[in-house]
Backbone as CSV, one residue per row, in Angstrom:
resi,resn,N_x,N_y,N_z,CA_x,CA_y,CA_z,C_x,C_y,C_z
1,MET,6.903,-14.965,-15.904,7.041,-13.518,-16.096,5.661,-12.866,-16.156
2,PRO,5.405,-11.850,-15.361,4.098,-11.190,-15.390,3.873,-10.457,-16.703
3,PRO,2.628,-10.199,-17.039,2.355,-9.464,-18.281,2.945,-8.061,-18.233
4,ALA,3.247,-7.532,-19.399,3.786,-6.184,-19.492,2.748,-5.161,-19.035
5,LEU,3.208,-3.958,-18.749,2.317,-2.920,-18.241,1.099,-2.715,-19.135
6,ASP,1.325,-2.654,-20.432,0.228,-2.366,-21.347,-0.683,-3.562,-21.578
7,GLN,-0.371,-4.706,-20.957,-1.221,-5.884,-21.061,-2.069,-6.106,-19.809
8,LEU,-1.983,-5.189,-18.855,-2.777,-5.319,-17.635,-4.245,-5.030,-17.934
9,PRO,-5.153,-5.562,-17.116,-6.587,-5.301,-17.328,-6.878,-3.803,-17.356
10,GLN,-7.842,-3.432,-18.164,-8.210,-2.022,-18.299,-9.680,-1.817,-17.958
11,PRO,-10.033,-0.698,-17.318,-9.118,0.295,-16.754,-8.361,-0.288,-15.568
12,VAL,-7.087,-0.049,-15.525,-6.259,-0.684,-14.508,-6.534,-0.060,-13.140
13,ARG,-6.748,-0.927,-12.157,-6.977,-0.479,-10.774,-6.003,-1.269,-9.895
14,ILE,-4.969,-0.609,-9.476,-3.837,-1.277,-8.849,-3.784,-0.975,-7.354
15,ARG,-3.462,-2.002,-6.573,-3.122,-1.805,-5.161,-1.739,-2.408,-4.934
16,ILE,-0.825,-1.596,-4.437,0.548,-2.021,-4.192,0.708,-2.305,-2.708
17,VAL,1.184,-3.495,-2.380,1.341,-3.898,-0.986,2.791,-4.287,-0.739
18,GLY,3.189,-4.246,0.517,4.555,-4.600,0.881,4.907,-3.998,2.227
19,PHE,6.062,-4.399,2.761,6.507,-3.889,4.055,6.929,-2.428,3.939
20,SER,7.002,-1.763,5.072,7.483,-0.380,5.121,8.880,-0.315,4.501
21,GLY,9.096,0.687,3.659,10.401,0.864,3.049,10.598,0.137,1.743
22,SER,9.625,-0.658,1.327,9.811,-1.451,0.106,9.714,-0.619,-1.168
23,GLY,9.156,0.572,-1.078,9.063,1.431,-2.264,7.682,1.466,-2.886
24,LYS,6.663,1.213,-2.091,5.295,1.188,-2.608,4.889,2.522,-3.229
25,SER,5.126,3.604,-2.500,4.681,4.919,-2.983,5.476,5.365,-4.202
26,THR,6.766,5.061,-4.230,7.583,5.394,-5.398,7.061,4.679,-6.633
27,LEU,6.757,3.401,-6.493,6.185,2.656,-7.617,4.807,3.192,-7.971
28,GLY,4.013,3.538,-6.967,2.689,4.074,-7.234,2.737,5.341,-8.072
29,ARG,3.653,6.230,-7.735,3.786,7.466,-8.507,4.225,7.168,-9.940
30,HIS,5.138,6.211,-10.092,5.609,5.843,-11.428,4.459,5.299,-12.282
31,LEU,3.684,4.400,-11.716,2.584,3.805,-12.472,1.492,4.826,-12.771
32,ALA,1.264,5.731,-11.840,0.263,6.778,-12.081,0.669,7.646,-13.274
33,ARG,1.951,7.961,-13.363,2.431,8.746,-14.513,2.321,7.936,-15.797
34,HIS,2.689,6.664,-15.728,2.676,5.822,-16.926,1.268,5.709,-17.504
35,PHE,0.283,5.470,-16.659,-1.089,5.256,-17.116,-1.927,6.529,-17.116
36,SER,-1.359,7.621,-16.603,-2.099,8.890,-16.485,-3.368,8.692,-15.657
37,ILE,-3.186,8.090,-14.478,-4.300,7.837,-13.576,-3.980,8.418,-12.200
38,ALA,-4.988,8.461,-11.352,-4.824,9.032,-10.017,-4.087,8.053,-9.099
39,HIS,-3.364,8.633,-8.139,-2.585,7.840,-7.175,-2.937,8.280,-5.766
40,LEU,-3.060,7.317,-4.866,-3.359,7.611,-3.467,-2.460,6.779,-2.557
41,GLU,-1.731,7.465,-1.663,-1.039,6.770,-0.582,-2.050,6.545,0.539
42,GLU,-2.275,5.304,0.892,-3.291,5.013,1.894,-2.966,5.644,3.247
43,ASP,-1.686,5.795,3.559,-1.312,6.466,4.808,-1.882,7.876,4.870
44,SER,-1.981,8.518,3.714,-2.371,9.931,3.686,-3.808,10.159,4.129
45,ILE,-4.646,9.130,4.054,-6.035,9.302,4.476,-6.281,8.735,5.870
46,HIS,-5.255,8.152,6.467,-5.405,7.569,7.804,-4.821,8.444,8.912
47,PHE,-3.772,9.185,8.595,-3.080,9.969,9.622,-3.444,11.435,9.537
48,ILE,-3.338,12.112,10.683,-3.616,13.544,10.740,-2.687,14.183,11.768
49,GLY,-2.238,15.392,11.480,-1.412,16.135,12.424,0.043,15.713,12.397
50,PRO,0.924,16.524,12.966,2.365,16.258,12.898,2.799,14.981,13.611
51,ASP,2.008,14.497,14.561,2.397,13.329,15.347,1.783,12.019,14.848
52,PHE,1.263,12.022,13.627,0.729,10.808,13.013,-0.410,10.186,13.845
53,HIS,-1.339,11.013,14.280,-2.508,10.468,14.973,-3.456,9.856,13.948
54,LEU,-4.069,8.737,14.313,-5.043,8.113,13.434,-6.341,8.911,13.442
55,ASP,-6.861,9.161,12.257,-8.083,9.953,12.132,-9.322,9.076,12.383
56,ASP,-10.460,9.718,12.475,-11.744,9.049,12.683,-11.962,8.025,11.557
57,PRO,-12.219,6.758,11.887,-12.409,5.730,10.853,-13.493,6.076,9.834
58,LYS,-14.564,6.739,10.282,-15.625,7.101,9.333,-15.101,8.055,8.261
59,LEU,-14.272,9.006,8.670,-13.687,9.941,7.707,-12.730,9.228,6.763
60,VAL,-11.974,8.285,7.313,-11.053,7.505,6.487,-11.820,6.735,5.419
61,HIS,-12.886,6.085,5.819,-13.694,5.312,4.877,-14.297,6.218,3.802
62,GLN,-14.748,7.384,4.209,-15.333,8.316,3.239,-14.292,8.778,2.220
63,ARG,-13.074,9.016,2.685,-12.010,9.452,1.763,-11.660,8.356,0.767
64,ALA,-11.541,7.134,1.267,-11.228,6.012,0.373,-12.335,5.805,-0.642
65,ALA,-13.576,5.872,-0.183,-14.718,5.675,-1.075,-14.802,6.791,-2.115
66,PHE,-14.537,8.021,-1.703,-14.582,9.137,-2.637,-13.497,8.993,-3.712
67,PHE,-12.302,8.586,-3.297,-11.210,8.427,-4.259,-11.545,7.364,-5.298
68,THR,-12.026,6.212,-4.857,-12.313,5.142,-5.815,-13.525,5.467,-6.678
69,ALA,-14.550,6.073,-6.079,-15.749,6.419,-6.857,-15.435,7.456,-7.928
70,THR,-14.508,8.341,-7.629,-14.136,9.393,-8.577,-13.283,8.857,-9.713
71,ASN,-12.521,7.789,-9.457,-11.499,7.375,-10.427,-11.658,5.973,-10.991
72,TYR,-12.668,5.225,-10.575,-12.719,3.821,-10.996,-12.910,3.655,-12.505
73,LYS,-13.551,4.583,-13.161,-13.764,4.463,-14.603,-12.476,4.700,-15.394
74,GLN,-11.643,5.598,-14.904,-10.382,5.885,-15.583,-9.260,4.965,-15.114
75,GLY,-9.410,4.438,-13.905,-8.362,3.628,-13.299,-7.677,4.394,-12.187
76,PHE,-7.015,3.672,-11.293,-6.309,4.318,-10.192,-5.229,3.383,-9.669
77,VAL,-4.347,3.936,-8.864,-3.345,3.133,-8.171,-3.290,3.596,-6.720
78,MET,-3.322,2.628,-5.793,-3.225,2.903,-4.368,-2.062,2.089,-3.808
79,ASP,-1.420,2.614,-2.774,-0.365,1.829,-2.144,-0.604,1.764,-0.644
80,GLY,-0.524,0.544,-0.112,-0.782,0.278,1.291,-1.662,-0.947,1.418
81,PHE,-1.861,-1.396,2.647,-2.720,-2.573,2.860,-3.457,-2.407,4.181
82,TRP,-4.082,-1.247,4.356,-4.827,-0.966,5.573,-6.086,-1.828,5.620
83,LYS,-6.206,-2.608,6.681,-7.349,-3.508,6.812,-8.669,-2.759,6.871
84,SER,-8.633,-1.554,7.432,-9.877,-0.815,7.650,-10.612,-0.491,6.360
85,ILE,-9.895,-0.431,5.240,-10.552,-0.083,3.979,-10.593,-1.254,2.999
86,HIS,-10.277,-2.456,3.460,-10.395,-3.635,2.589,-11.773,-3.743,1.936
87,PRO,-12.882,-3.605,2.684,-14.202,-3.770,2.054,-14.513,-2.712,0.999
88,ILE,-13.771,-1.618,0.998,-13.953,-0.579,-0.016,-13.051,-0.821,-1.213
89,VAL,-11.804,-1.153,-0.953,-10.795,-1.218,-2.013,-10.740,-2.574,-2.702
90,MET,-10.722,-3.663,-1.915,-10.469,-4.975,-2.493,-11.491,-5.408,-3.546
91,PRO,-12.790,-5.088,-3.408,-13.729,-5.496,-4.460,-13.493,-4.774,-5.788
92,GLN,-12.748,-3.680,-5.769,-12.635,-2.851,-6.961,-11.338,-3.046,-7.740
93,VAL,-10.283,-3.513,-7.069,-8.982,-3.584,-7.759,-8.915,-4.809,-8.665
94,ASN,-8.108,-4.708,-9.705,-7.905,-5.848,-10.604,-6.438,-6.262,-10.707
95,VAL,-5.542,-5.491,-10.097,-4.118,-5.858,-10.076,-3.573,-5.600,-8.680
96,ILE,-2.994,-6.634,-8.089,-2.274,-6.483,-6.832,-0.789,-6.667,-7.134
97,ILE,0.021,-5.699,-6.747,1.473,-5.820,-6.884,2.054,-5.915,-5.481
98,GLU,2.738,-7.004,-5.204,3.345,-7.196,-3.888,4.863,-7.086,-4.001
99,LEU,5.448,-6.176,-3.210,6.896,-6.006,-3.140,7.378,-6.802,-1.930
100,ASP,7.789,-8.010,-2.178,8.144,-8.957,-1.118,9.665,-9.075,-1.028
101,TYR,10.305,-7.990,-0.612,11.759,-7.904,-0.637,12.382,-8.451,0.651
102,PRO,13.687,-8.780,0.594,14.393,-9.236,1.801,14.423,-8.166,2.889
103,PHE,14.626,-8.621,4.123,14.636,-7.745,5.284,15.607,-6.584,5.117
104,HIS,16.842,-6.872,4.705,17.869,-5.831,4.654,17.583,-4.785,3.584
105,VAL,16.926,-5.192,2.506,16.599,-4.232,1.440,15.590,-3.209,1.950
106,ASN,14.528,-3.692,2.565,13.518,-2.787,3.110,14.107,-1.889,4.190
107,LEU,14.910,-2.479,5.075,15.451,-1.713,6.203,16.362,-0.591,5.717
108,TRP,17.236,-0.875,4.759,18.139,0.156,4.243,17.352,1.292,3.601
109,ARG,16.346,0.942,2.824,15.513,1.970,2.186,14.758,2.783,3.231
110,LEU,14.261,2.095,4.251,13.516,2.777,5.307,14.410,3.721,6.091
111,LEU,15.631,3.302,6.370,16.594,4.163,7.066,16.871,5.432,6.265
112,LYS,17.154,5.273,4.979,17.460,6.435,4.137,16.268,7.380,4.048
113,ARG,15.090,6.820,3.832,13.896,7.656,3.696,13.593,8.414,4.976
114,THR,13.657,7.702,6.096,13.312,8.323,7.370,14.324,9.389,7.756
115,PHE,15.613,9.103,7.563,16.638,10.106,7.870,16.424,11.372,7.038
116,TRP,16.136,11.198,5.762,15.936,12.357,4.890,14.721,13.174,5.326
117,ARG,13.642,12.501,5.667,12.445,13.218,6.092,12.685,13.969,7.402
118,CYS,13.438,13.353,8.311,13.746,14.022,9.577,14.660,15.218,9.340
119,TRP,15.657,15.046,8.498,16.649,16.099,8.241,16.004,17.304,7.563
120,THR,15.134,17.031,6.593,14.511,18.122,5.832,13.246,18.650,6.491
121,LYS,12.770,17.958,7.529,11.521,18.316,8.204,10.350,18.367,7.223
122,GLU,10.367,17.399,6.335,9.333,17.312,5.306,7.960,17.087,5.922
123,ARG,6.986,17.838,5.445,5.592,17.656,5.859,4.934,16.699,4.868
124,LEU,4.308,15.674,5.411,3.724,14.638,4.574,2.231,14.863,4.387
125,TRP,1.830,14.923,3.120,0.427,14.979,2.746,-0.250,16.247,3.286
126,GLU,-1.503,16.371,3.033,-2.247,17.530,3.519,-2.379,17.507,5.034
127,ALA,-2.245,16.327,5.614,-2.377,16.196,7.068,-1.224,16.841,7.819
128,GLY,-0.116,17.116,7.136,1.008,17.783,7.782,1.810,16.905,8.724
129,CYS,1.791,15.589,8.535,2.552,14.687,9.395,4.056,14.927,9.208
130,GLN,4.797,14.759,10.296,6.231,15.047,10.227,7.007,14.046,11.088
131,GLU,7.993,13.412,10.491,8.853,12.498,11.226,9.973,13.289,11.901
132,THR,10.372,12.857,13.107,11.441,13.522,13.848,12.502,12.489,14.234
133,PHE,13.719,12.971,14.486,14.797,12.062,14.883,14.451,11.357,16.194
134,TRP,13.859,12.083,17.122,13.536,11.482,18.411,12.520,10.355,18.244
135,ARG,11.435,10.656,17.574,10.370,9.666,17.432,10.821,8.485,16.572
136,SER,11.642,8.753,15.557,11.995,7.709,14.600,13.175,6.852,15.051
137,PHE,14.217,7.491,15.630,15.460,6.766,15.877,15.746,6.494,17.356
138,VAL,14.993,7.108,18.259,15.215,6.882,19.687,14.106,6.003,20.272
139,CYS,12.882,6.358,20.005,11.739,5.635,20.585,11.354,4.451,19.695
140,VAL,12.326,3.566,19.448,12.138,2.499,18.466,11.037,1.533,18.861
141,TRP,10.865,1.287,20.151,9.892,0.288,20.563,8.542,0.869,20.940
142,ASP,8.343,2.167,20.663,7.003,2.724,20.828,6.051,2.040,19.845
143,ALA,4.800,1.975,20.214,3.820,1.259,19.395,3.701,1.824,17.991
144,ASP,3.892,3.146,17.850,3.712,3.769,16.548,5.028,4.109,15.855
145,ASN,6.156,3.597,16.352,7.448,3.877,15.709,7.566,3.095,14.405
146,ILE,8.074,3.746,13.367,8.116,3.134,12.042,9.041,1.922,12.000
147,PHE,10.176,1.990,12.700,11.097,0.855,12.693,10.575,-0.287,13.562
148,GLY,10.009,0.058,14.724,9.402,-0.970,15.550,8.283,-1.687,14.810
149,HIS,7.479,-0.906,14.091,6.393,-1.494,13.302,6.953,-2.429,12.242
150,TYR,8.027,-2.002,11.570,8.622,-2.838,10.528,9.183,-4.130,11.111
151,PHE,9.942,-4.030,12.216,10.520,-5.220,12.837,9.431,-6.216,13.243
152,ARG,8.389,-5.694,13.893,7.323,-6.584,14.355,6.577,-7.223,13.189
153,SER,6.290,-6.427,12.171,5.538,-6.941,11.024,6.331,-8.014,10.293
154,PHE,7.606,-7.744,10.073,8.434,-8.714,9.357,8.602,-9.982,10.178
155,TRP,8.804,-9.834,11.483,8.983,-10.989,12.342,7.755,-11.888,12.323
156,ARG,6.579,-11.258,12.437,5.348,-12.048,12.429,5.138,-12.753,11.094
157,ALA,5.422,-12.047,10.012,5.117,-12.581,8.691,6.151,-13.589,8.194
158,LYS,7.427,-13.337,8.501,8.486,-14.131,7.882,9.178,-15.098,8.827
159,VAL,9.205,-14.781,10.103,9.983,-15.586,11.034,9.098,-16.526,11.838
160,THR,8.140,-15.957,12.567,7.300,-16.812,13.405,6.181,-17.486,12.619
161,LYS,5.683,-16.782,11.565,4.538,-17.297,10.807,3.457,-17.762,11.784
162,SER,3.143,-16.855,12.712,2.321,-17.216,13.866,0.878,-17.529,13.522
163,ASP,0.384,-17.017,12.422,-1.022,-17.257,12.090,-1.118,-17.677,10.632
164,LEU,-0.929,-18.965,10.370,-0.915,-19.452,9.000,-2.291,-19.348,8.347
165,SER,-3.363,-19.450,9.137,-4.699,-19.346,8.560,-4.927,-17.962,7.981
166,LYS,-4.482,-16.925,8.694,-4.616,-15.566,8.173,-3.744,-15.376,6.938
167,ALA,-2.558,-15.978,6.944,-1.662,-15.859,5.798,-2.286,-16.486,4.556
168,ARG,-2.913,-17.649,4.727,-3.550,-18.298,3.579,-4.744,-17.496,3.085
169,LEU,-5.512,-16.941,4.015,-6.658,-16.129,3.622,-6.209,-14.898,2.858
170,ARG,-5.132,-14.272,3.332,-4.592,-13.099,2.641,-4.162,-13.466,1.227
171,GLU,-3.520,-14.622,1.066,-3.093,-15.061,-0.259,-4.289,-15.259,-1.177
172,ASP,-5.361,-15.827,-0.643,-6.577,-16.005,-1.444,-7.153,-14.665,-1.868
173,TRP,-7.151,-13.710,-0.954,-7.655,-12.380,-1.299,-6.863,-11.786,-2.454
174,LEU,-5.538,-11.929,-2.367,-4.689,-11.322,-3.380,-4.863,-11.999,-4.733
175,ARG,-4.982,-13.311,-4.720,-5.030,-14.044,-5.979,-6.424,-14.129,-6.582
176,GLU,-7.423,-14.332,-5.747,-8.753,-14.671,-6.253,-9.801,-13.598,-6.021
177,GLY,-9.453,-12.579,-5.278,-10.429,-11.531,-5.046,-10.944,-11.514,-3.627
178,TRP,-11.515,-10.430,-3.270,-12.007,-10.208,-1.916,-13.174,-11.133,-1.612
179,MET,-13.084,-11.839,-0.495,-14.141,-12.777,-0.112,-14.979,-12.264,1.048
180,GLY,-14.627,-11.099,1.548,-15.381,-10.533,2.651,-16.507,-9.651,2.157
181,PRO,-17.142,-8.929,3.068,-18.259,-8.057,2.680,-17.779,-6.844,1.889
182,THR,-18.628,-6.364,1.025,-18.359,-5.138,0.285,-19.035,-3.977,1.005
183,SER,-18.315,-2.905,1.167,-18.840,-1.749,1.890,-20.067,-1.164,1.192
184,ASP,-20.974,-0.642,1.995,-22.141,0.051,1.451,-21.743,1.314,0.704
185,LEU,-20.511,1.772,0.898,-20.031,2.959,0.210,-19.605,2.678,-1.228
186,VAL,-19.635,1.415,-1.631,-19.217,1.013,-2.981,-20.436,0.631,-3.799
187,ASP,-20.650,1.308,-4.920,-21.749,0.965,-5.818,-21.444,-0.337,-6.554
188,GLY,-22.498,-1.029,-6.965,-22.320,-2.303,-7.638,-21.501,-2.217,-8.904
189,ASP,-21.642,-1.117,-9.667,-20.900,-1.017,-10.920,-19.424,-0.693,-10.715
190,GLN,-19.021,-0.419,-9.474,-17.616,-0.198,-9.190,-16.865,-1.507,-8.939
191,VAL,-17.601,-2.567,-8.621,-16.972,-3.851,-8.299,-16.386,-4.456,-9.569
192,TRP,-15.132,-4.894,-9.483,-14.473,-5.487,-10.643,-14.867,-6.955,-10.748
193,ARG,-15.295,-7.372,-11.951,-15.762,-8.746,-12.141,-14.977,-9.484,-13.226
194,GLY,-13.905,-8.866,-13.703,-13.126,-9.489,-14.762,-11.860,-10.153,-14.245
195,GLU,-10.874,-10.235,-15.122,-9.603,-10.885,-14.787,-8.901,-10.131,-13.659
196,ARG,-8.252,-10.875,-12.788,-7.549,-10.294,-11.648,-6.141,-10.874,-11.596
197,LEU,-5.150,-10.022,-11.339,-3.763,-10.455,-11.353,-3.079,-10.175,-10.021
198,LEU,-2.239,-11.119,-9.601,-1.315,-10.905,-8.491,0.087,-10.956,-9.069
199,ILE,0.824,-9.869,-8.929,2.194,-9.782,-9.432,3.110,-9.580,-8.232
200,ARG,4.039,-10.502,-8.042,4.902,-10.456,-6.858,6.365,-10.350,-7.286
201,PHE,7.055,-9.403,-6.662,8.482,-9.216,-6.926,9.265,-9.493,-5.651
202,LYS,10.318,-10.318,-5.781,11.127,-10.713,-4.633,12.378,-9.858,-4.465
203,HIS,12.680,-9.037,-5.449,13.866,-8.188,-5.380,13.644,-6.972,-6.282
204,PRO,14.197,-5.802,-5.922,14.008,-4.608,-6.755,14.453,-4.795,-8.201
205,ALA,15.447,-5.651,-8.439,15.914,-5.870,-9.808,14.819,-6.490,-10.670
206,GLU,13.995,-7.342,-10.079,12.886,-7.936,-10.821,11.879,-6.877,-11.228
207,LEU,11.589,-5.968,-10.315,10.658,-4.886,-10.632,11.217,-3.979,-11.722
208,GLU,12.477,-3.622,-11.617,13.096,-2.763,-12.624,13.044,-3.386,-14.015
209,ALA,13.312,-4.693,-14.085,13.256,-5.389,-15.371,11.853,-5.373,-15.940
210,TRP,10.855,-5.535,-15.084,9.465,-5.526,-15.541,9.056,-4.155,-16.058
211,LEU,9.452,-3.121,-15.358,9.084,-1.756,-15.768,9.724,-1.364,-17.099
212,LYS,10.836,-1.987,-17.444,11.538,-1.646,-18.686,11.010,-2.408,-19.877
213,ARG,10.143,-3.378,-19.654,9.631,-4.193,-20.773,8.765,-3.367,-21.713
């Protein structure tokens, strides 16, 4: 059983990872309220415009660095696992929460979320991104389609296990800390050097039980 919320390292710096639809952002908002800390959806600093175009990587890195530099003393929670900002984020976090749910759980949640966003024409983040029925439910095999991305990601990770060396390296990163280079945008005093936790949930019921402790 993982430690209770109030037993996590302080100041808590959390990164929530998992497949699309697993509930990363919902959990991120909950934890941000619980600890009274800042929350960042990593998607929000990567995409721009209604069609989810990827923004300039330099701007993305600057946004990630600004968020962590502003909040590392008080703590923060981020959700996502964008490789482009690993050298900025991974040296600083002390808690990784992985939502490793079954395929059908993620898919059902993703269907409900996407349908609602399309129906309400919700604008996401300051970038104004907007999901549409055509892009989401018709163009499934487009490179940037959310369902196509989910199917491919899950297949690679759970079914084919095509790159076991990368999988083992990722596990080491999550459990033992970032082993790659640290970005020049991160000051030395921002790097976390204390206890580090990996908390993994295999089903939403496990997460709910933990949050109620």
